[in-house]
C-alpha positions as CSV (number, residue, x, y, z in Angstrom):
1,X,-85.0,-42.0,116.4
2,X,-81.5,-40.6,116.8
3,X,-79.9,-43.8,115.6
4,X,-81.8,-43.8,112.3
5,X,-80.8,-40.1,111.8
6,X,-77.1,-40.9,112.3
7,X,-77.4,-43.9,110.0
8,X,-78.9,-41.8,107.2
9,X,-76.3,-39.0,107.7
10,X,-73.4,-41.4,107.4
11,X,-74.8,-43.2,104.3
12,X,-75.7,-39.8,102.7
13,X,-72.2,-38.4,103.3
14,X,-70.5,-41.6,102.0
15,X,-72.6,-41.4,98.8
16,X,-71.8,-37.7,98.4
17,X,-68.0,-38.2,98.7
18,X,-68.1,-41.1,96.3
19,X,-70.2,-39.0,93.9
20,X,-67.6,-36.3,94.0
21,X,-64.9,-38.8,93.3
22,X,-66.9,-40.4,90.4
23,X,-67.4,-37.0,88.7
24,X,-63.7,-36.0,88.9
25,X,-62.1,-37.0,85.5
26,X,-58.6,-36.6,86.9
27,X,-59.3,-39.0,89.8
28,X,-60.8,-41.5,87.4
29,X,-57.7,-41.3,85.2
30,X,-55.4,-41.6,88.2
31,X,-57.1,-44.7,89.5
32,X,-56.9,-46.3,86.0
33,X,-53.2,-45.4,85.9
34,X,-52.6,-47.2,89.2
35,X,-54.4,-50.3,87.9
36,X,-52.4,-50.2,84.6
37,X,-49.1,-49.7,86.5
38,X,-50.0,-52.8,88.6
39,X,-50.9,-54.8,85.5
40,X,-47.7,-53.9,83.8
41,X,-45.7,-54.8,86.9
42,X,-47.3,-58.2,86.9
43,X,-46.6,-58.7,83.2
44,X,-42.9,-58.0,83.9
45,X,-42.9,-60.6,86.7
46,X,-43.0,-58.0,89.5
47,X,-45.4,-57.6,92.5
48,X,-47.6,-55.2,94.3
49,X,-46.8,-54.2,97.9
50,X,-49.2,-52.6,100.3
51,X,-48.8,-50.8,103.6
52,X,-50.7,-48.5,106.0
53,X,-51.4,-48.0,109.7
54,X,-54.4,-48.9,111.8
55,X,-57.5,-49.3,109.6
56,X,-55.2,-48.7,106.6
57,X,-53.1,-51.7,107.7
58,X,-56.3,-53.8,107.6
59,X,-57.0,-52.4,104.1
60,X,-53.4,-53.3,103.0
61,X,-53.8,-56.9,104.1
62,X,-57.3,-57.0,102.6
63,X,-56.1,-56.0,99.1
64,X,-53.0,-58.2,99.2
65,X,-55.4,-61.1,100.0
66,X,-57.6,-60.2,97.0
67,X,-54.7,-60.4,94.7
68,X,-53.1,-63.6,96.0
69,X,-56.4,-65.5,96.4
70,X,-58.9,-64.1,93.9
71,X,-61.3,-61.2,93.4
72,X,-64.3,-62.0,91.1
73,X,-63.2,-65.3,89.5
74,X,-60.9,-68.3,89.9
75,X,-57.5,-67.7,88.3
76,X,-53.8,-68.2,89.1
77,X,-52.5,-66.4,92.2
78,X,-50.5,-63.2,91.7
79,X,-47.8,-62.0,94.1
80,X,-48.8,-59.3,96.6
81,X,-47.7,-58.6,100.1
82,X,-48.7,-56.3,103.0
83,X,-45.9,-55.0,105.1
84,X,-48.2,-55.0,108.2
85,X,-48.6,-58.6,109.0
86,X,-45.4,-59.9,110.6
87,X,-45.3,-58.7,114.2
88,X,-41.8,-60.0,114.8
89,X,-40.4,-58.0,111.9
90,X,-42.4,-54.9,112.7
91,X,-41.4,-54.9,116.4
92,X,-37.7,-55.7,115.6
93,X,-37.4,-52.8,113.2
94,X,-39.3,-50.5,115.5
95,X,-37.1,-51.5,118.4
96,X,-33.8,-51.3,116.5
97,X,-34.4,-48.4,114.1
98,X,-37.7,-46.6,115.2
99,X,-41.3,-47.1,114.1
100,X,-40.8,-44.7,111.2
101,X,-38.6,-47.3,109.5
102,X,-41.0,-50.3,109.7
103,X,-41.9,-50.0,106.0
104,X,-38.8,-48.7,104.4
105,X,-36.7,-51.4,106.0
106,X,-39.1,-54.1,104.7
107,X,-39.1,-52.5,101.2
108,X,-35.3,-52.7,101.3
109,X,-35.5,-56.4,102.0
110,X,-38.4,-57.4,99.8
111,X,-38.9,-54.9,96.9
112,X,-37.1,-55.0,93.6
113,X,-37.0,-52.6,90.6
114,X,-40.4,-52.6,88.8
115,X,-42.5,-53.4,91.8
116,X,-45.4,-51.1,92.8
117,X,-45.8,-49.9,96.4
118,X,-49.2,-48.6,97.5
119,X,-49.2,-46.6,100.7
120,X,-52.6,-46.0,102.3
121,X,-53.0,-43.1,104.7
122,X,-56.0,-40.9,105.7
123,X,-53.7,-38.0,106.7
124,X,-51.0,-38.5,104.1
125,X,-48.5,-37.7,106.8
126,X,-47.8,-41.1,108.4
127,X,-44.1,-41.0,109.1
128,X,-43.4,-44.6,108.2
129,X,-45.0,-44.1,104.8
130,X,-43.4,-40.7,104.2
131,X,-40.0,-42.3,104.9
132,X,-40.7,-45.1,102.4
133,X,-40.5,-42.8,99.4
134,X,-36.7,-42.4,99.3
135,X,-36.4,-46.2,99.4
136,X,-38.8,-46.6,96.6
137,X,-36.8,-44.1,94.5
138,X,-33.6,-45.9,95.4
139,X,-34.9,-49.3,94.3
140,X,-36.9,-48.2,91.2
141,X,-40.3,-49.0,92.8
142,X,-43.4,-47.0,91.7
143,X,-44.8,-45.3,94.8
144,X,-48.6,-44.9,94.9
145,X,-50.4,-42.9,97.6
146,X,-54.0,-43.2,98.5
147,X,-54.7,-40.2,100.8
148,X,-57.3,-37.7,102.0
149,X,-57.9,-34.2,100.9
150,X,-55.5,-32.6,103.3
151,X,-52.3,-31.1,102.0
152,X,-49.8,-33.7,102.9
153,X,-46.2,-35.1,102.7
154,X,-47.2,-37.8,100.3
155,X,-48.3,-35.4,97.6
156,X,-45.0,-35.9,95.8
157,X,-45.3,-39.6,95.3
158,X,-45.4,-41.0,91.7
159,X,-49.1,-41.5,91.5
160,X,-51.5,-39.9,94.1
161,X,-55.2,-40.2,94.6
162,X,-56.7,-37.6,97.0
163,X,-60.1,-38.6,98.4
164,X,-62.3,-35.5,98.4
165,X,-62.9,-35.5,102.1
166,X,-61.1,-34.8,105.4
167,X,-63.3,-37.2,107.4
168,X,-61.3,-40.4,108.3
169,X,-64.3,-42.8,107.8
170,X,-65.2,-41.3,104.4
171,X,-61.6,-41.4,103.3
172,X,-61.2,-45.0,104.4
173,X,-64.4,-46.1,102.6
174,X,-63.2,-44.6,99.3
175,X,-59.7,-46.1,99.8
176,X,-61.3,-49.6,100.1
177,X,-63.4,-48.9,97.0
178,X,-60.3,-47.9,95.0
179,X,-58.4,-50.9,96.2
180,X,-61.2,-53.1,95.0
181,X,-61.3,-51.3,91.7
182,X,-57.5,-51.9,91.3
183,X,-57.9,-55.6,92.1
184,X,-60.8,-55.9,89.7
185,X,-59.0,-54.2,86.8
186,X,-55.8,-56.1,87.3
187,X,-57.6,-59.4,87.4
188,X,-59.6,-58.5,84.2
189,X,-56.4,-57.4,82.4
190,X,-54.4,-60.4,83.2
191,X,-56.9,-63.3,83.3
192,X,-60.4,-62.4,82.0
193,X,-60.1,-63.8,78.5
194,X,-58.8,-67.2,79.6
195,X,-60.2,-67.8,83.1
196,X,-63.4,-65.7,83.6
197,X,-65.8,-68.4,82.3
198,X,-64.0,-71.3,84.1
199,X,-65.6,-72.7,87.2
200,X,-63.4,-73.0,90.3
C-alpha cells in the first residue's frame, strides 16, 4: 500500500538525519555547549527565552513549558518564556513597527544581560529572528540558533546548530529533539542530586 510506503520512507529519513547528527562530534559538542550556557544562566539567576515562527513557534512554547513545569522529574520551576504567546503584544508590535520587530521589541522589554535567547528556524532566514541578534548583542544576551543545513543569515549567532537536512519536517523533528536534550541536561545539572528521587 502507498500509505505504508510513505510511512516507511518518512521514518527511515528521520532516522537517517538523526544518525548523521549523532555521528557529528561538532554537533554533539555544540548541543552540550547550549545546555551548559542555559545551566550557567540559571545559576546566575537569569532565564532562557525561546522564539520561532509557525511550527517553530509551537516548539518555542513547548520548550518553555518543559522548563517552567518539569521535564523528567518534579523539581522547582525555572524561568523560561516564549515570545510567541501573547497575541496582543505580537499584533501591536507588528502593526506599529512591522512583523520583523516582534521578537527584538519583546527582547528589549524582557531580556537582561546574561539571559539566553534560542531562536528556532528551519530556513535560518526568518526576518524577525535575524533582527533579534543586534538586540541580543546590545543587551548582553547569548544568541543561540537552531537552523537547517541551508546557508543562512543566522550563521553568525553566538552558538549555532545546523541540522543536517534541508527538509522542513526533518529539521523540525531534530529541533524538537535538541530542545528536549537541552531541557533534560539543564534539569539534571540543576536538580538531579537533590530532587530526582523525590516523588511529586
